[in-house]
mmCIF file of the N, C-alpha and C atoms, coordinates in Angstrom:
data_MODEL
# 
_entry.id   MODEL 
# 
loop_
_atom_site.group_PDB 
_atom_site.id 
_atom_site.type_symbol 
_atom_site.label_atom_id 
_atom_site.label_alt_id 
_atom_site.label_comp_id 
_atom_site.label_asym_id 
_atom_site.label_entity_id 
_atom_site.label_seq_id 
_atom_site.pdbx_PDB_ins_code 
_atom_site.Cartn_x 
_atom_site.Cartn_y 
_atom_site.Cartn_z 
_atom_site.occupancy 
_atom_site.B_iso_or_equiv 
_atom_site.pdbx_formal_charge 
_atom_site.auth_seq_id 
_atom_site.auth_comp_id 
_atom_site.auth_asym_id 
_atom_site.auth_atom_id 
_atom_site.pdbx_PDB_model_num 
ATOM 1   N N  . UNK A 1 1  ? 179.471 166.650 180.925 1.00 0.00 ? 1  UNK A N  1 
ATOM 2   C CA . UNK A 1 1  ? 178.220 166.140 181.129 1.00 0.00 ? 1  UNK A CA 1 
ATOM 3   C C  . UNK A 1 1  ? 177.129 167.210 180.747 1.00 0.00 ? 1  UNK A C  1 
ATOM 4   N N  . UNK A 1 2  ? 176.081 166.826 180.050 1.00 0.00 ? 2  UNK A N  1 
ATOM 5   C CA . UNK A 1 2  ? 175.060 167.814 179.701 1.00 0.00 ? 2  UNK A CA 1 
ATOM 6   C C  . UNK A 1 2  ? 174.251 168.243 180.872 1.00 0.00 ? 2  UNK A C  1 
ATOM 7   N N  . UNK A 1 3  ? 173.601 169.384 180.782 1.00 0.00 ? 3  UNK A N  1 
ATOM 8   C CA . UNK A 1 3  ? 172.735 169.864 181.880 1.00 0.00 ? 3  UNK A CA 1 
ATOM 9   C C  . UNK A 1 3  ? 171.470 169.011 182.014 1.00 0.00 ? 3  UNK A C  1 
ATOM 10  N N  . UNK A 1 4  ? 170.896 169.137 183.191 1.00 0.00 ? 4  UNK A N  1 
ATOM 11  C CA . UNK A 1 4  ? 169.507 168.419 183.341 1.00 0.00 ? 4  UNK A CA 1 
ATOM 12  C C  . UNK A 1 4  ? 168.340 169.184 182.848 1.00 0.00 ? 4  UNK A C  1 
ATOM 13  N N  . UNK A 1 5  ? 168.480 170.522 182.793 1.00 0.00 ? 5  UNK A N  1 
ATOM 14  C CA . UNK A 1 5  ? 167.432 171.380 182.270 1.00 0.00 ? 5  UNK A CA 1 
ATOM 15  C C  . UNK A 1 5  ? 168.087 172.202 181.126 1.00 0.00 ? 5  UNK A C  1 
ATOM 16  N N  . UNK A 1 6  ? 167.543 172.192 179.890 1.00 0.00 ? 6  UNK A N  1 
ATOM 17  C CA . UNK A 1 6  ? 168.231 172.897 178.854 1.00 0.00 ? 6  UNK A CA 1 
ATOM 18  C C  . UNK A 1 6  ? 167.958 174.427 178.842 1.00 0.00 ? 6  UNK A C  1 
ATOM 19  N N  . UNK A 1 7  ? 168.892 175.096 178.183 1.00 0.00 ? 7  UNK A N  1 
ATOM 20  C CA . UNK A 1 7  ? 168.648 176.475 177.768 1.00 0.00 ? 7  UNK A CA 1 
ATOM 21  C C  . UNK A 1 7  ? 168.403 176.526 176.271 1.00 0.00 ? 7  UNK A C  1 
ATOM 22  N N  . UNK A 1 8  ? 168.152 177.637 175.757 1.00 0.00 ? 8  UNK A N  1 
ATOM 23  C CA . UNK A 1 8  ? 167.788 177.723 174.310 1.00 0.00 ? 8  UNK A CA 1 
ATOM 24  C C  . UNK A 1 8  ? 168.789 177.089 173.374 1.00 0.00 ? 8  UNK A C  1 
ATOM 25  N N  . UNK A 1 9  ? 170.085 177.078 173.782 1.00 0.00 ? 9  UNK A N  1 
ATOM 26  C CA . UNK A 1 9  ? 171.093 176.626 172.850 1.00 0.00 ? 9  UNK A CA 1 
ATOM 27  C C  . UNK A 1 9  ? 171.566 175.209 173.109 1.00 0.00 ? 9  UNK A C  1 
ATOM 28  N N  . UNK A 1 10 ? 171.133 174.492 174.123 1.00 0.00 ? 10 UNK A N  1 
ATOM 29  C CA . UNK A 1 10 ? 171.502 173.185 174.436 1.00 0.00 ? 10 UNK A CA 1 
ATOM 30  C C  . UNK A 1 10 ? 170.963 172.113 173.467 1.00 0.00 ? 10 UNK A C  1 
ATOM 31  N N  . UNK A 1 11 ? 171.814 171.397 172.859 1.00 0.00 ? 11 UNK A N  1 
ATOM 32  C CA . UNK A 1 11 ? 171.385 170.261 171.914 1.00 0.00 ? 11 UNK A CA 1 
ATOM 33  C C  . UNK A 1 11 ? 171.274 168.954 172.713 1.00 0.00 ? 11 UNK A C  1 
ATOM 34  N N  . UNK A 1 12 ? 171.833 168.895 173.909 1.00 0.00 ? 12 UNK A N  1 
ATOM 35  C CA . UNK A 1 12 ? 171.776 167.701 174.670 1.00 0.00 ? 12 UNK A CA 1 
ATOM 36  C C  . UNK A 1 12 ? 171.447 167.970 176.107 1.00 0.00 ? 12 UNK A C  1 
ATOM 37  N N  . UNK A 1 13 ? 170.822 167.072 176.812 1.00 0.00 ? 13 UNK A N  1 
ATOM 38  C CA . UNK A 1 13 ? 170.549 167.134 178.294 1.00 0.00 ? 13 UNK A CA 1 
ATOM 39  C C  . UNK A 1 13 ? 170.733 165.768 178.820 1.00 0.00 ? 13 UNK A C  1 
ATOM 40  N N  . UNK A 1 14 ? 170.916 165.707 180.162 1.00 0.00 ? 14 UNK A N  1 
ATOM 41  C CA . UNK A 1 14 ? 171.128 164.478 180.862 1.00 0.00 ? 14 UNK A CA 1 
ATOM 42  C C  . UNK A 1 14 ? 169.787 163.763 181.080 1.00 0.00 ? 14 UNK A C  1 
ATOM 43  N N  . UNK A 1 15 ? 169.663 162.458 180.837 1.00 0.00 ? 15 UNK A N  1 
ATOM 44  C CA . UNK A 1 15 ? 168.556 161.704 181.074 1.00 0.00 ? 15 UNK A CA 1 
ATOM 45  C C  . UNK A 1 15 ? 168.550 161.111 182.494 1.00 0.00 ? 15 UNK A C  1 
ATOM 46  N N  . UNK A 1 16 ? 167.476 160.801 183.039 1.00 0.00 ? 16 UNK A N  1 
ATOM 47  C CA . UNK A 1 16 ? 167.410 160.154 184.372 1.00 0.00 ? 16 UNK A CA 1 
ATOM 48  C C  . UNK A 1 16 ? 168.130 158.801 184.467 1.00 0.00 ? 16 UNK A C  1 
ATOM 49  N N  . UNK A 1 17 ? 168.244 158.128 183.244 1.00 0.00 ? 17 UNK A N  1 
ATOM 50  C CA . UNK A 1 17 ? 168.954 156.812 183.244 1.00 0.00 ? 17 UNK A CA 1 
ATOM 51  C C  . UNK A 1 17 ? 170.416 157.015 183.326 1.00 0.00 ? 17 UNK A C  1 
ATOM 52  N N  . UNK A 1 18 ? 170.946 158.270 183.207 1.00 0.00 ? 18 UNK A N  1 
ATOM 53  C CA . UNK A 1 18 ? 172.295 158.518 183.198 1.00 0.00 ? 18 UNK A CA 1 
ATOM 54  C C  . UNK A 1 18 ? 172.864 158.698 181.764 1.00 0.00 ? 18 UNK A C  1 
ATOM 55  N N  . UNK A 1 19 ? 171.983 158.458 180.769 1.00 0.00 ? 19 UNK A N  1 
ATOM 56  C CA . UNK A 1 19 ? 172.391 158.634 179.399 1.00 0.00 ? 19 UNK A CA 1 
ATOM 57  C C  . UNK A 1 19 ? 172.263 160.091 178.924 1.00 0.00 ? 19 UNK A C  1 
ATOM 58  N N  . UNK A 1 20 ? 172.419 160.288 177.633 1.00 0.00 ? 20 UNK A N  1 
ATOM 59  C CA . UNK A 1 20 ? 172.266 161.586 177.034 1.00 0.00 ? 20 UNK A CA 1 
ATOM 60  C C  . UNK A 1 20 ? 171.095 161.736 176.149 1.00 0.00 ? 20 UNK A C  1 
ATOM 61  N N  . UNK A 1 21 ? 170.344 162.731 176.331 1.00 0.00 ? 21 UNK A N  1 
ATOM 62  C CA . UNK A 1 21 ? 169.159 163.032 175.501 1.00 0.00 ? 21 UNK A CA 1 
ATOM 63  C C  . UNK A 1 21 ? 169.490 164.085 174.474 1.00 0.00 ? 21 UNK A C  1 
ATOM 64  N N  . UNK A 1 22 ? 169.197 163.816 173.215 1.00 0.00 ? 22 UNK A N  1 
ATOM 65  C CA . UNK A 1 22 ? 169.438 164.728 172.076 1.00 0.00 ? 22 UNK A CA 1 
ATOM 66  C C  . UNK A 1 22 ? 168.149 165.415 171.655 1.00 0.00 ? 22 UNK A C  1 
ATOM 67  N N  . UNK A 1 23 ? 168.229 166.653 171.261 1.00 0.00 ? 23 UNK A N  1 
ATOM 68  C CA . UNK A 1 23 ? 167.062 167.370 170.829 1.00 0.00 ? 23 UNK A CA 1 
ATOM 69  C C  . UNK A 1 23 ? 166.398 166.758 169.675 1.00 0.00 ? 23 UNK A C  1 
ATOM 70  N N  . UNK A 1 24 ? 165.109 166.498 169.673 1.00 0.00 ? 24 UNK A N  1 
ATOM 71  C CA . UNK A 1 24 ? 164.390 165.800 168.570 1.00 0.00 ? 24 UNK A CA 1 
ATOM 72  C C  . UNK A 1 24 ? 163.497 166.746 167.800 1.00 0.00 ? 24 UNK A C  1 
ATOM 73  N N  . UNK A 1 25 ? 162.772 167.629 168.504 1.00 0.00 ? 25 UNK A N  1 
ATOM 74  C CA . UNK A 1 25 ? 161.907 168.590 167.896 1.00 0.00 ? 25 UNK A CA 1 
ATOM 75  C C  . UNK A 1 25 ? 161.898 169.940 168.626 1.00 0.00 ? 25 UNK A C  1 
ATOM 76  N N  . UNK A 1 26 ? 161.509 170.962 167.894 1.00 0.00 ? 26 UNK A N  1 
ATOM 77  C CA . UNK A 1 26 ? 161.268 172.188 168.408 1.00 0.00 ? 26 UNK A CA 1 
ATOM 78  C C  . UNK A 1 26 ? 159.987 172.753 167.825 1.00 0.00 ? 26 UNK A C  1 
ATOM 79  N N  . UNK A 1 27 ? 159.057 173.192 168.672 1.00 0.00 ? 27 UNK A N  1 
ATOM 80  C CA . UNK A 1 27 ? 157.770 173.674 168.160 1.00 0.00 ? 27 UNK A CA 1 
ATOM 81  C C  . UNK A 1 27 ? 157.286 174.852 168.926 1.00 0.00 ? 27 UNK A C  1 
ATOM 82  N N  . UNK A 1 28 ? 156.557 175.732 168.249 1.00 0.00 ? 28 UNK A N  1 
ATOM 83  C CA . UNK A 1 28 ? 155.985 176.836 168.973 1.00 0.00 ? 28 UNK A CA 1 
ATOM 84  C C  . UNK A 1 28 ? 154.784 176.425 169.867 1.00 0.00 ? 28 UNK A C  1 
ATOM 85  N N  . UNK A 1 29 ? 154.525 177.263 170.858 1.00 0.00 ? 29 UNK A N  1 
ATOM 86  C CA . UNK A 1 29 ? 153.374 177.003 171.762 1.00 0.00 ? 29 UNK A CA 1 
ATOM 87  C C  . UNK A 1 29 ? 152.411 178.197 171.499 1.00 0.00 ? 29 UNK A C  1 
ATOM 88  N N  . UNK A 1 30 ? 151.331 177.931 170.826 1.00 0.00 ? 30 UNK A N  1 
ATOM 89  C CA . UNK A 1 30 ? 150.406 178.977 170.347 1.00 0.00 ? 30 UNK A CA 1 
ATOM 90  C C  . UNK A 1 30 ? 149.961 179.969 171.439 1.00 0.00 ? 30 UNK A C  1 
ATOM 91  N N  . UNK A 1 31 ? 149.700 179.448 172.659 1.00 0.00 ? 31 UNK A N  1 
ATOM 92  C CA . UNK A 1 31 ? 149.221 180.373 173.755 1.00 0.00 ? 31 UNK A CA 1 
ATOM 93  C C  . UNK A 1 31 ? 150.288 180.904 174.578 1.00 0.00 ? 31 UNK A C  1 
ATOM 94  N N  . UNK A 1 32 ? 151.631 180.643 174.228 1.00 0.00 ? 32 UNK A N  1 
ATOM 95  C CA . UNK A 1 32 ? 152.789 181.134 174.945 1.00 0.00 ? 32 UNK A CA 1 
ATOM 96  C C  . UNK A 1 32 ? 153.805 181.681 173.914 1.00 0.00 ? 32 UNK A C  1 
ATOM 97  N N  . UNK A 1 33 ? 153.631 182.796 173.389 1.00 0.00 ? 33 UNK A N  1 
ATOM 98  C CA . UNK A 1 33 ? 154.487 183.312 172.247 1.00 0.00 ? 33 UNK A CA 1 
ATOM 99  C C  . UNK A 1 33 ? 155.902 183.540 172.630 1.00 0.00 ? 33 UNK A C  1 
ATOM 100 N N  . UNK A 1 34 ? 156.323 183.659 173.902 1.00 0.00 ? 34 UNK A N  1 
ATOM 101 C CA . UNK A 1 34 ? 157.648 183.934 174.327 1.00 0.00 ? 34 UNK A CA 1 
ATOM 102 C C  . UNK A 1 34 ? 158.471 182.668 174.523 1.00 0.00 ? 34 UNK A C  1 
ATOM 103 N N  . UNK A 1 35 ? 157.926 181.477 174.413 1.00 0.00 ? 35 UNK A N  1 
ATOM 104 C CA . UNK A 1 35 ? 158.650 180.200 174.588 1.00 0.00 ? 35 UNK A CA 1 
ATOM 105 C C  . UNK A 1 35 ? 158.393 179.267 173.497 1.00 0.00 ? 35 UNK A C  1 
ATOM 106 N N  . UNK A 1 36 ? 159.378 178.301 173.353 1.00 0.00 ? 36 UNK A N  1 
ATOM 107 C CA . UNK A 1 36 ? 159.206 177.236 172.433 1.00 0.00 ? 36 UNK A CA 1 
ATOM 108 C C  . UNK A 1 36 ? 159.223 175.848 173.272 1.00 0.00 ? 36 UNK A C  1 
ATOM 109 N N  . UNK A 1 37 ? 158.603 174.814 172.659 1.00 0.00 ? 37 UNK A N  1 
ATOM 110 C CA . UNK A 1 37 ? 158.667 173.556 173.317 1.00 0.00 ? 37 UNK A CA 1 
ATOM 111 C C  . UNK A 1 37 ? 159.757 172.711 172.597 1.00 0.00 ? 37 UNK A C  1 
ATOM 112 N N  . UNK A 1 38 ? 160.747 172.286 173.358 1.00 0.00 ? 38 UNK A N  1 
ATOM 113 C CA . UNK A 1 38 ? 161.801 171.470 172.898 1.00 0.00 ? 38 UNK A CA 1 
ATOM 114 C C  . UNK A 1 38 ? 161.582 170.106 173.430 1.00 0.00 ? 38 UNK A C  1 
ATOM 115 N N  . UNK A 1 39 ? 161.643 169.022 172.508 1.00 0.00 ? 39 UNK A N  1 
ATOM 116 C CA . UNK A 1 39 ? 161.505 167.660 172.908 1.00 0.00 ? 39 UNK A CA 1 
ATOM 117 C C  . UNK A 1 39 ? 162.834 166.966 172.713 1.00 0.00 ? 39 UNK A C  1 
ATOM 118 N N  . UNK A 1 40 ? 163.222 166.303 173.759 1.00 0.00 ? 40 UNK A N  1 
ATOM 119 C CA . UNK A 1 40 ? 164.511 165.541 173.720 1.00 0.00 ? 40 UNK A CA 1 
ATOM 120 C C  . UNK A 1 40 ? 164.295 164.040 173.842 1.00 0.00 ? 40 UNK A C  1 
ATOM 121 N N  . UNK A 1 41 ? 165.064 163.234 173.174 1.00 0.00 ? 41 UNK A N  1 
ATOM 122 C CA . UNK A 1 41 ? 164.945 161.817 173.251 1.00 0.00 ? 41 UNK A CA 1 
ATOM 123 C C  . UNK A 1 41 ? 166.287 161.134 173.626 1.00 0.00 ? 41 UNK A C  1 
ATOM 124 N N  . UNK A 1 42 ? 166.199 160.254 174.622 1.00 0.00 ? 42 UNK A N  1 
ATOM 125 C CA . UNK A 1 42 ? 167.416 159.676 175.174 1.00 0.00 ? 42 UNK A CA 1 
ATOM 126 C C  . UNK A 1 42 ? 168.040 158.677 174.130 1.00 0.00 ? 42 UNK A C  1 
ATOM 127 N N  . UNK A 1 43 ? 169.355 158.845 173.941 1.00 0.00 ? 43 UNK A N  1 
ATOM 128 C CA . UNK A 1 43 ? 170.031 157.958 172.912 1.00 0.00 ? 43 UNK A CA 1 
ATOM 129 C C  . UNK A 1 43 ? 170.249 156.581 173.513 1.00 0.00 ? 43 UNK A C  1 
ATOM 130 N N  . UNK A 1 44 ? 170.089 156.426 174.844 1.00 0.00 ? 44 UNK A N  1 
ATOM 131 C CA . UNK A 1 44 ? 170.272 155.112 175.417 1.00 0.00 ? 44 UNK A CA 1 
ATOM 132 C C  . UNK A 1 44 ? 169.003 154.339 175.649 1.00 0.00 ? 44 UNK A C  1 
ATOM 133 N N  . UNK A 1 45 ? 168.068 154.960 176.314 1.00 0.00 ? 45 UNK A N  1 
ATOM 134 C CA . UNK A 1 45 ? 166.812 154.294 176.788 1.00 0.00 ? 45 UNK A CA 1 
ATOM 135 C C  . UNK A 1 45 ? 165.587 154.634 175.947 1.00 0.00 ? 45 UNK A C  1 
ATOM 136 N N  . UNK A 1 46 ? 165.605 155.654 175.127 1.00 0.00 ? 46 UNK A N  1 
ATOM 137 C CA . UNK A 1 46 ? 164.482 156.125 174.286 1.00 0.00 ? 46 UNK A CA 1 
ATOM 138 C C  . UNK A 1 46 ? 163.535 156.995 174.955 1.00 0.00 ? 46 UNK A C  1 
ATOM 139 N N  . UNK A 1 47 ? 163.624 157.292 176.229 1.00 0.00 ? 47 UNK A N  1 
ATOM 140 C CA . UNK A 1 47 ? 162.674 158.163 176.981 1.00 0.00 ? 47 UNK A CA 1 
ATOM 141 C C  . UNK A 1 47 ? 162.662 159.546 176.284 1.00 0.00 ? 47 UNK A C  1 
ATOM 142 N N  . UNK A 1 48 ? 161.465 160.173 176.343 1.00 0.00 ? 48 UNK A N  1 
ATOM 143 C CA . UNK A 1 48 ? 161.335 161.555 175.842 1.00 0.00 ? 48 UNK A CA 1 
ATOM 144 C C  . UNK A 1 48 ? 160.970 162.478 176.999 1.00 0.00 ? 48 UNK A C  1 
ATOM 145 N N  . UNK A 1 49 ? 161.527 163.638 176.872 1.00 0.00 ? 49 UNK A N  1 
ATOM 146 C CA . UNK A 1 49 ? 161.189 164.775 177.856 1.00 0.00 ? 49 UNK A CA 1 
ATOM 147 C C  . UNK A 1 49 ? 160.926 166.061 176.996 1.00 0.00 ? 49 UNK A C  1 
ATOM 148 N N  . UNK A 1 50 ? 159.951 166.839 177.576 1.00 0.00 ? 50 UNK A N  1 
ATOM 149 C CA . UNK A 1 50 ? 159.621 168.094 176.872 1.00 0.00 ? 50 UNK A CA 1 
ATOM 150 C C  . UNK A 1 50 ? 159.856 169.242 177.912 1.00 0.00 ? 50 UNK A C  1 
ATOM 151 N N  . UNK A 1 51 ? 160.529 170.329 177.323 1.00 0.00 ? 51 UNK A N  1 
ATOM 152 C CA . UNK A 1 51 ? 160.852 171.480 178.103 1.00 0.00 ? 51 UNK A CA 1 
ATOM 153 C C  . UNK A 1 51 ? 160.385 172.754 177.388 1.00 0.00 ? 51 UNK A C  1 
ATOM 154 N N  . UNK A 1 52 ? 159.869 173.759 178.143 1.00 0.00 ? 52 UNK A N  1 
ATOM 155 C CA . UNK A 1 52 ? 159.519 174.988 177.636 1.00 0.00 ? 52 UNK A CA 1 
ATOM 156 C C  . UNK A 1 52 ? 160.740 175.884 177.797 1.00 0.00 ? 52 UNK A C  1 
ATOM 157 N N  . UNK A 1 53 ? 161.221 176.407 176.671 1.00 0.00 ? 53 UNK A N  1 
ATOM 158 C CA . UNK A 1 53 ? 162.462 177.187 176.728 1.00 0.00 ? 53 UNK A CA 1 
ATOM 159 C C  . UNK A 1 53 ? 162.180 178.628 176.059 1.00 0.00 ? 53 UNK A C  1 
ATOM 160 N N  . UNK A 1 54 ? 162.670 179.595 176.691 1.00 0.00 ? 54 UNK A N  1 
ATOM 161 C CA . UNK A 1 54 ? 162.484 180.967 176.340 1.00 0.00 ? 54 UNK A CA 1 
ATOM 162 C C  . UNK A 1 54 ? 163.089 181.233 174.915 1.00 0.00 ? 54 UNK A C  1 
ATOM 163 N N  . UNK A 1 55 ? 162.432 182.002 174.120 1.00 0.00 ? 55 UNK A N  1 
ATOM 164 C CA . UNK A 1 55 ? 163.006 182.316 172.796 1.00 0.00 ? 55 UNK A CA 1 
ATOM 165 C C  . UNK A 1 55 ? 164.130 183.287 172.905 1.00 0.00 ? 55 UNK A C  1 
ATOM 166 N N  . UNK A 1 56 ? 164.868 183.424 171.888 1.00 0.00 ? 56 UNK A N  1 
ATOM 167 C CA . UNK A 1 56 ? 166.052 184.329 171.862 1.00 0.00 ? 56 UNK A CA 1 
ATOM 168 C C  . UNK A 1 56 ? 165.603 185.699 172.194 1.00 0.00 ? 56 UNK A C  1 
ATOM 169 N N  . UNK A 1 57 ? 166.356 186.344 173.129 1.00 0.00 ? 57 UNK A N  1 
ATOM 170 C CA . UNK A 1 57 ? 166.087 187.776 173.496 1.00 0.00 ? 57 UNK A CA 1 
ATOM 171 C C  . UNK A 1 57 ? 165.143 187.837 174.687 1.00 0.00 ? 57 UNK A C  1 
ATOM 172 N N  . UNK A 1 58 ? 164.548 186.692 175.134 1.00 0.00 ? 58 UNK A N  1 
ATOM 173 C CA . UNK A 1 58 ? 163.619 186.770 176.257 1.00 0.00 ? 58 UNK A CA 1 
ATOM 174 C C  . UNK A 1 58 ? 164.392 186.242 177.474 1.00 0.00 ? 58 UNK A C  1 
ATOM 175 N N  . UNK A 1 59 ? 164.614 187.128 178.377 1.00 0.00 ? 59 UNK A N  1 
ATOM 176 C CA . UNK A 1 59 ? 165.280 186.769 179.645 1.00 0.00 ? 59 UNK A CA 1 
ATOM 177 C C  . UNK A 1 59 ? 166.791 186.644 179.487 1.00 0.00 ? 59 UNK A C  1 
ATOM 178 N N  . UNK A 1 60 ? 167.369 187.117 178.338 1.00 0.00 ? 60 UNK A N  1 
ATOM 179 C CA . UNK A 1 60 ? 168.814 187.033 178.122 1.00 0.00 ? 60 UNK A CA 1 
ATOM 180 C C  . UNK A 1 60 ? 169.565 187.970 179.017 1.00 0.00 ? 60 UNK A C  1 
# 
């Protein structure tokens, strides 16, 4: 079962519907240079969630 909150390397997370969310986009956050915004979309219900995830080497 995938995690509910992703880390930098997670391609999948658990959706609230019980389905699996796959990573859809990764984008920088201009005013937060140490994190990236990862968007996940549920393969079952289509819901999207966004998470701020630390870049490689930050907090490792």
